[in-house]
Every structure is written in C-alpha cells, then in structure tokens.
C-alpha positions in Angstrom: 11.3 44.3 7.2 7.6 44.4 6.7 5.4 45.7 9.5 1.7 44.9 9.6 -0.6 47.4 11.3 -2.3 45.0 13.6 -1.9 46.9 16.7 -1.5 44.8 19.9 -3.2 41.7 18.4 -0.8 39.2 20.0 -1.2 40.7 23.4 -5.0 40.8 23.1 -5.2 37.2 22.1 -3.0 36.2 25.0 -5.1 38.2 27.4 -8.3 36.6 26.1 -6.8 33.1 26.5 -5.7 34.1 30.0 -9.2 35.2 31.0 -10.8 32.0 29.6 -8.2 29.9 31.5 -8.9 31.8 34.8 -12.7 31.2 34.4 -12.1 27.5 33.8 -9.8 27.2 36.9 -12.0 29.1 39.2 -15.1 27.2 38.0 -16.9 30.3 36.7 -18.9 29.3 33.7 -20.9 32.2 32.6 -23.1 32.4 29.5 -21.6 35.7 28.5 -20.8 36.1 24.8 -17.0 36.5 24.5 -16.1 39.9 23.0 -12.8 40.8 21.6 -10.9 43.4 23.7 -11.1 47.1 22.7 -13.5 46.5 19.8 -16.6 45.2 21.5 -17.4 42.9 18.6 -18.3 39.2 18.9 -15.6 36.6 18.7 -16.2 34.7 15.4 -13.2 32.5 15.3 -14.8 29.3 16.6 -14.4 26.3 14.3 -12.6 27.9 11.4 -9.5 25.7 11.7 -11.6 22.6 11.7 -13.4 23.6 8.5 -10.0 24.5 6.9 -8.6 21.1 7.7 -11.8 19.4 6.6 -11.5 21.0 3.2 -7.7 21.1 2.6 -6.8 17.6 3.9 -8.9 15.7 1.3 -7.7 18.1 -1.5 -4.1 17.6 -0.5 -4.6 13.8 -0.4 -6.1 13.8 -3.9 -3.2 16.0 -5.2 -0.6 13.6 -3.7 -2.4 10.6 -5.2 -2.4 12.3 -8.6 1.4 12.9 -8.4 1.9 9.3 -7.3 -0.2 8.0 -10.2 1.7 10.1 -12.7 5.1 9.0 -11.4 4.2 5.3 -11.4 2.7 5.5 -14.9 5.7 7.4 -16.2 8.1 4.7 -14.8 6.0 2.0 -16.4 6.1 3.7 -19.8 9.8 4.3 -19.6 10.5 0.6 -18.8 8.3 -0.4 -21.8 10.2 2.1 -24.0 13.5 0.5 -23.0 12.3 -3.0 -23.8 10.8 -1.9 -27.1 13.9 -0.1 -28.2 16.1 -3.1 -27.4 13.8 -5.4 -29.4 13.6 -3.0 -32.3 17.4 -2.8 -32.6 17.7 -6.6 -32.3 15.2 -7.0 -35.1 17.0 -4.5 -37.3 20.2 -6.5 -37.2 18.4 -9.3 -39.0 17.7 -7.1 -42.1 19.9 -8.1 -45.0 21.3 -5.4 -47.3 22.5 -6.9 -50.6 25.7 -5.6 -52.4 23.5 -3.7 -54.9 21.8 -1.8 -52.1 18.5 -3.5 -52.0 17.1 -4.2 -48.5 15.6 -7.6 -47.9 13.6 -8.1 -44.8 13.7 -11.6 -43.5 10.9 -13.1 -41.4 13.5 -13.7 -38.8 13.7 -10.0 -37.9 10.1 -9.9 -36.8 10.5 -13.1 -34.8 13.8 -12.0 -33.1 12.3 -8.6 -32.2 9.2 -10.3 -30.7 11.4 -12.7 -28.7 13.6 -9.9 -27.4 10.5 -7.9 -26.3 8.9 -10.9 -24.6 12.1 -11.6 -22.7 12.6 -8.0 -21.5 9.1 -6.7 -21.1 7.6 -5.9 -17.8 4.4 -7.7 -16.6 2.2 -4.6 -17.4 3.3 -4.3 -21.1 2.3 -6.2 -24.2 3.4 -6.3 -27.8 1.1 -4.9 -30.4 3.0 -5.5 -33.7 6.5 -5.7 -35.3 7.5 -4.8 -38.8 11.1 -5.1 -40.0 12.1 -3.9 -43.5 12.2 -0.5 -45.1 10.8 2.4 -43.1 11.2 6.0 -44.2 13.6 4.8 -46.9 16.0 3.2 -44.5 16.4 -0.3 -43.2 14.7 -0.4 -39.9 12.5 -2.4 -37.5 9.3 -0.7 -36.2 7.8 -2.1 -33.0 4.7 -1.0 -31.2 3.8 -2.0 -27.7 1.5 -0.7 -25.0 1.8 -0.3 -21.2 -0.9 -0.2 -18.7 -1.1 2.9 -16.5 -0.8 2.5 -12.7 -4.5 3.3 -12.1 -4.0 4.7 -8.6 -6.2 7.8 -8.9 -7.4 7.7 -12.5 -8.8 4.5 -14.1 -6.1 2.3 -15.7 -5.7 2.7 -19.4 -3.3 1.5 -22.2 -0.5 3.8 -23.4 1.0 3.1 -26.8 4.8 3.1 -27.3 6.6 3.1 -30.6 10.2 2.2 -31.1 12.2 2.3 -34.4 15.6 0.6 -34.6 17.5 1.7 -37.7 20.2 -0.6 -39.2 23.6 1.0 -38.7 26.0 0.6 -41.6 27.9 -2.6 -41.3 26.1 -3.8 -38.2 24.1 -7.0 -39.1 24.2 -10.2 -37.2 26.6 -11.8 -39.7 29.1 -8.9 -39.4 29.6 -9.3 -35.7 
C-alpha cells in the first residue's frame, strides 16, 4: 500500500465546502478571499477543470477520429487485396505451359483477370494494370490496383495494392 503525505487534505476540502454551503444557505455573501485552512494561502483551484476539459476533449476527439480513419482505410485496403488476389490467380490459370516447358501467355489471361477484379472489386477500388506471363522466372499473373482511403481525418488518397498469382503445377483451366 502506498501512502501519500497529504495530511488531512480530504477533511480540509470537506470543511471548506461545508463553510461555503453554510454561507449560501444563510444568505451571507461576503467578499472575503477564500483561504485554504491551516496554510493561509489563497485558493487557486477555480476553473482548472474547465481548462483541462477544454484542452483534452478536442485532443481526445482528434485521436479517436484518427483511429477510425486508420481502421476504415485498413479495411478498404484488405478488401481490395482480396479482390486483386482472386483476379490474379484467375488470370494465372489462363497461362499455357507447353510440354517443352515454354510459357505462353495468352491475351485471355489479362482479360479474365480484369473481369474477375471488376466483378469482385469494392466501389472505392480501381484496376491499374494486369500482366499475365512470366514473372520472376515463373508463370504468373501480376495485377495492380488502388484503393481510396476513408478520408475521415486525413485527406483521401489512393493506396496501391499489388497481387501476384503464380501458376501451380497442373492447375490450368483446361486441367480442371
């Protein structure tokens, strides 16, 4: 247990409030400066809580709006990532791998990936480009999209999202 050396502070404050209440009830309104008991110093606690709330309430509101802006923007980006990932994997299934190992990208992969993205995308996302073929030495489909931030506290901006769908062995549209 921690004890603070404040003396009889609680009792002093209670007595001060009791004296003020007695003066209000009895109708005695004196222009005497209120002094704290036992110290004889002037009471300087008037208006401090109002100032504290006037400063802290707007700061707390701005902090909460910032958290809300971050959470809404994060949810928007995650939904755009999900749609882009689905579209990239759908486009990768259109890549043809010949028996000799050469990868041939058909124009259908780009179109399929774009169609999948347009069907699944949220209203605040848009497609930037699609490229299906060989990426990093493997058959894959690269898709780039962008999502608009929520813009609750900070100004709305575009956030880029990239998704790569690699072709798994034996998983092309003709093999299913």
